[in-house]
ChimeraX commands (.cxc) that place a marker at each C-alpha (Angstrom):
marker #1 position 146.07,90.52,102.94 radius 0.5
marker #1 position 146.18,92.50,106.17 radius 0.5
marker #1 position 143.30,93.93,108.12 radius 0.5
marker #1 position 142.72,97.69,108.02 radius 0.5
marker #1 position 141.91,98.90,111.53 radius 0.5
marker #1 position 142.63,102.63,111.61 radius 0.5
marker #1 position 141.67,105.65,109.58 radius 0.5
marker #1 position 145.34,106.23,108.84 radius 0.5
marker #1 position 145.65,102.74,107.35 radius 0.5
marker #1 position 142.52,103.32,105.26 radius 0.5
marker #1 position 143.81,106.70,104.02 radius 0.5
marker #1 position 147.08,105.02,103.02 radius 0.5
marker #1 position 145.03,102.83,100.65 radius 0.5
marker #1 position 142.40,105.31,99.47 radius 0.5
marker #1 position 144.22,108.62,99.66 radius 0.5
marker #1 position 142.48,111.81,100.72 radius 0.5
marker #1 position 138.99,112.66,99.45 radius 0.5
marker #1 position 138.68,115.35,96.78 radius 0.5
marker #1 position 137.41,118.75,97.86 radius 0.5
marker #1 position 134.31,118.30,95.68 radius 0.5
marker #1 position 133.54,115.07,97.52 radius 0.5
marker #1 position 134.01,116.63,100.95 radius 0.5
marker #1 position 131.67,119.48,99.93 radius 0.5
marker #1 position 128.84,116.93,99.58 radius 0.5
marker #1 position 128.92,116.14,103.31 radius 0.5
marker #1 position 126.42,118.51,104.90 radius 0.5
marker #1 position 124.94,118.89,108.37 radius 0.5
marker #1 position 121.52,119.56,106.84 radius 0.5
marker #1 position 119.50,118.86,103.70 radius 0.5
marker #1 position 120.02,121.20,100.80 radius 0.5
marker #1 position 117.51,121.60,97.95 radius 0.5
marker #1 position 119.26,118.99,95.77 radius 0.5
marker #1 position 119.08,116.44,98.60 radius 0.5
marker #1 position 115.43,117.28,99.27 radius 0.5
marker #1 position 114.55,116.79,95.58 radius 0.5
marker #1 position 116.32,113.42,95.61 radius 0.5
marker #1 position 114.42,112.28,98.72 radius 0.5
marker #1 position 111.09,113.30,97.19 radius 0.5
marker #1 position 111.90,111.25,94.05 radius 0.5
marker #1 position 113.04,108.14,95.92 radius 0.5
marker #1 position 110.82,105.05,96.15 radius 0.5
marker #1 position 113.38,102.80,97.88 radius 0.5
marker #1 position 115.62,103.12,100.91 radius 0.5
marker #1 position 117.72,100.90,103.14 radius 0.5
marker #1 position 117.69,101.81,106.81 radius 0.5
marker #1 position 120.79,100.48,108.56 radius 0.5
marker #1 position 121.88,100.67,112.16 radius 0.5
marker #1 position 125.07,99.63,113.94 radius 0.5
marker #1 position 125.04,98.51,117.54 radius 0.5
marker #1 position 127.72,99.46,120.03 radius 0.5
marker #1 position 129.21,96.00,119.57 radius 0.5
marker #1 position 129.43,96.50,115.79 radius 0.5
marker #1 position 126.47,94.39,114.65 radius 0.5
marker #1 position 124.90,95.84,111.49 radius 0.5
marker #1 position 121.21,95.46,110.67 radius 0.5
marker #1 position 119.80,96.67,107.35 radius 0.5
marker #1 position 116.12,96.85,106.47 radius 0.5
marker #1 position 114.85,97.60,102.95 radius 0.5
marker #1 position 111.99,100.09,102.81 radius 0.5
marker #1 position 109.92,101.05,99.80 radius 0.5
marker #1 position 106.73,102.78,98.75 radius 0.5
marker #1 position 105.63,105.47,96.32 radius 0.5
marker #1 position 108.23,108.17,95.61 radius 0.5
marker #1 position 108.24,110.62,98.50 radius 0.5
marker #1 position 107.33,108.07,101.17 radius 0.5
marker #1 position 110.26,109.42,103.19 radius 0.5
marker #1 position 108.98,112.81,104.27 radius 0.5
marker #1 position 111.04,115.84,105.14 radius 0.5
marker #1 position 110.00,117.40,108.44 radius 0.5
marker #1 position 112.74,120.04,108.32 radius 0.5
marker #1 position 116.31,120.40,107.04 radius 0.5
marker #1 position 117.64,117.98,109.68 radius 0.5
marker #1 position 114.75,115.54,110.17 radius 0.5
marker #1 position 113.41,112.79,107.89 radius 0.5
marker #1 position 110.26,110.82,108.67 radius 0.5
marker #1 position 109.77,107.28,107.37 radius 0.5
marker #1 position 106.58,105.29,107.98 radius 0.5
marker #1 position 106.69,101.72,109.21 radius 0.5
marker #1 position 104.65,99.47,106.92 radius 0.5
marker #1 position 103.08,96.11,107.73 radius 0.5
marker #1 position 105.58,93.38,107.01 radius 0.5
marker #1 position 107.31,90.51,108.71 radius 0.5
marker #1 position 107.39,92.33,112.07 radius 0.5
marker #1 position 110.90,91.15,112.84 radius 0.5
marker #1 position 112.50,92.86,115.82 radius 0.5
marker #1 position 115.90,91.48,116.68 radius 0.5
marker #1 position 116.17,93.43,119.90 radius 0.5
marker #1 position 113.44,94.87,122.10 radius 0.5
marker #1 position 112.95,98.61,121.65 radius 0.5
marker #1 position 114.26,99.32,125.13 radius 0.5
marker #1 position 117.54,97.59,124.16 radius 0.5
marker #1 position 117.78,99.19,120.72 radius 0.5
marker #1 position 118.64,102.67,121.97 radius 0.5
marker #1 position 122.31,101.78,121.56 radius 0.5
marker #1 position 121.63,101.41,117.83 radius 0.5
marker #1 position 119.88,104.75,117.38 radius 0.5
marker #1 position 123.05,106.79,117.58 radius 0.5
marker #1 position 124.33,105.44,114.25 radius 0.5
marker #1 position 121.53,105.14,111.70 radius 0.5
marker #1 position 122.28,105.34,108.00 radius 0.5
marker #1 position 119.63,105.79,105.32 radius 0.5
marker #1 position 120.65,104.95,101.76 radius 0.5
marker #1 position 118.20,105.91,99.03 radius 0.5
marker #1 position 117.95,105.42,95.32 radius 0.5
marker #1 position 115.83,107.29,92.80 radius 0.5
marker #1 position 115.15,106.17,89.23 radius 0.5
marker #1 position 117.83,107.53,86.90 radius 0.5
marker #1 position 119.90,109.01,89.72 radius 0.5
marker #1 position 122.78,108.02,91.97 radius 0.5
marker #1 position 122.56,106.78,95.53 radius 0.5
marker #1 position 122.32,109.22,98.43 radius 0.5
marker #1 position 123.26,108.48,102.02 radius 0.5
marker #1 position 121.99,110.29,105.08 radius 0.5
marker #1 position 123.80,109.66,108.35 radius 0.5
marker #1 position 122.43,111.08,111.57 radius 0.5
marker #1 position 121.07,110.36,114.98 radius 0.5
marker #1 position 117.80,108.52,114.96 radius 0.5
marker #1 position 114.84,107.82,117.14 radius 0.5
marker #1 position 111.48,106.12,116.98 radius 0.5
marker #1 position 108.30,108.16,117.00 radius 0.5
marker #1 position 104.71,107.11,117.32 radius 0.5
marker #1 position 102.33,108.70,114.83 radius 0.5
marker #1 position 100.33,111.49,116.34 radius 0.5
marker #1 position 96.67,110.56,116.85 radius 0.5
marker #1 position 94.37,111.97,114.16 radius 0.5
marker link #1:1,2 radius 0.2
marker link #1:2,3 radius 0.2
marker link #1:3,4 radius 0.2
marker link #1:4,5 radius 0.2
marker link #1:5,6 radius 0.2
marker link #1:6,7 radius 0.2
marker link #1:7,8 radius 0.2
marker link #1:8,9 radius 0.2
marker link #1:9,10 radius 0.2
marker link #1:10,11 radius 0.2
marker link #1:11,12 radius 0.2
marker link #1:12,13 radius 0.2
marker link #1:13,14 radius 0.2
marker link #1:14,15 radius 0.2
marker link #1:15,16 radius 0.2
marker link #1:16,17 radius 0.2
marker link #1:17,18 radius 0.2
marker link #1:18,19 radius 0.2
marker link #1:19,20 radius 0.2
marker link #1:20,21 radius 0.2
marker link #1:21,22 radius 0.2
marker link #1:22,23 radius 0.2
marker link #1:23,24 radius 0.2
marker link #1:24,25 radius 0.2
marker link #1:25,26 radius 0.2
marker link #1:26,27 radius 0.2
marker link #1:27,28 radius 0.2
marker link #1:28,29 radius 0.2
marker link #1:29,30 radius 0.2
marker link #1:30,31 radius 0.2
marker link #1:31,32 radius 0.2
marker link #1:32,33 radius 0.2
marker link #1:33,34 radius 0.2
marker link #1:34,35 radius 0.2
marker link #1:35,36 radius 0.2
marker link #1:36,37 radius 0.2
marker link #1:37,38 radius 0.2
marker link #1:38,39 radius 0.2
marker link #1:39,40 radius 0.2
marker link #1:40,41 radius 0.2
marker link #1:41,42 radius 0.2
marker link #1:42,43 radius 0.2
marker link #1:43,44 radius 0.2
marker link #1:44,45 radius 0.2
marker link #1:45,46 radius 0.2
marker link #1:46,47 radius 0.2
marker link #1:47,48 radius 0.2
marker link #1:48,49 radius 0.2
marker link #1:49,50 radius 0.2
marker link #1:50,51 radius 0.2
marker link #1:51,52 radius 0.2
marker link #1:52,53 radius 0.2
marker link #1:53,54 radius 0.2
marker link #1:54,55 radius 0.2
marker link #1:55,56 radius 0.2
marker link #1:56,57 radius 0.2
marker link #1:57,58 radius 0.2
marker link #1:58,59 radius 0.2
marker link #1:59,60 radius 0.2
marker link #1:60,61 radius 0.2
marker link #1:61,62 radius 0.2
marker link #1:62,63 radius 0.2
marker link #1:63,64 radius 0.2
marker link #1:64,65 radius 0.2
marker link #1:65,66 radius 0.2
marker link #1:66,67 radius 0.2
marker link #1:67,68 radius 0.2
marker link #1:68,69 radius 0.2
marker link #1:69,70 radius 0.2
marker link #1:70,71 radius 0.2
marker link #1:71,72 radius 0.2
marker link #1:72,73 radius 0.2
marker link #1:73,74 radius 0.2
marker link #1:74,75 radius 0.2
marker link #1:75,76 radius 0.2
marker link #1:76,77 radius 0.2
marker link #1:77,78 radius 0.2
marker link #1:78,79 radius 0.2
marker link #1:79,80 radius 0.2
marker link #1:80,81 radius 0.2
marker link #1:81,82 radius 0.2
marker link #1:82,83 radius 0.2
marker link #1:83,84 radius 0.2
marker link #1:84,85 radius 0.2
marker link #1:85,86 radius 0.2
marker link #1:86,87 radius 0.2
marker link #1:87,88 radius 0.2
marker link #1:88,89 radius 0.2
marker link #1:89,90 radius 0.2
marker link #1:90,91 radius 0.2
marker link #1:91,92 radius 0.2
marker link #1:92,93 radius 0.2
marker link #1:93,94 radius 0.2
marker link #1:94,95 radius 0.2
marker link #1:95,96 radius 0.2
marker link #1:96,97 radius 0.2
marker link #1:97,98 radius 0.2
marker link #1:98,99 radius 0.2
marker link #1:99,100 radius 0.2
marker link #1:100,101 radius 0.2
marker link #1:101,102 radius 0.2
marker link #1:102,103 radius 0.2
marker link #1:103,104 radius 0.2
marker link #1:104,105 radius 0.2
marker link #1:105,106 radius 0.2
marker link #1:106,107 radius 0.2
marker link #1:107,108 radius 0.2
marker link #1:108,109 radius 0.2
marker link #1:109,110 radius 0.2
marker link #1:110,111 radius 0.2
marker link #1:111,112 radius 0.2
marker link #1:112,113 radius 0.2
marker link #1:113,114 radius 0.2
marker link #1:114,115 radius 0.2
marker link #1:115,116 radius 0.2
marker link #1:116,117 radius 0.2
marker link #1:117,118 radius 0.2
marker link #1:118,119 radius 0.2
marker link #1:119,120 radius 0.2
marker link #1:120,121 radius 0.2
marker link #1:121,122 radius 0.2
marker link #1:122,123 radius 0.2
marker link #1:123,124 radius 0.2
marker link #1:124,125 radius 0.2
view
């Protein structure tokens, strides 16, 4: 078995994506994506550091816990938990450029949302 290191090598194995598949990749949320997000009760938030280290954190709550601020912004609350932080926030900025949110909804497929990410503090009431 040989290691695949380039997109060209990967395409030689997988072939090209179908047009219908490429049409699913959007720069914004469409109504179908928004409906899926509202129905989802589970997500995995993953980040990749510049040195290639992947961290994945499961997140869950009532369906709709991931809120839609606008067609390009999702908001996800941080819940009390184990409070693990593998890198201080000031050193995690290198991770924020490659977040990936995978969601599932009962009776539906999995949806992935790739974008730039950042941390926000809740606005005072």
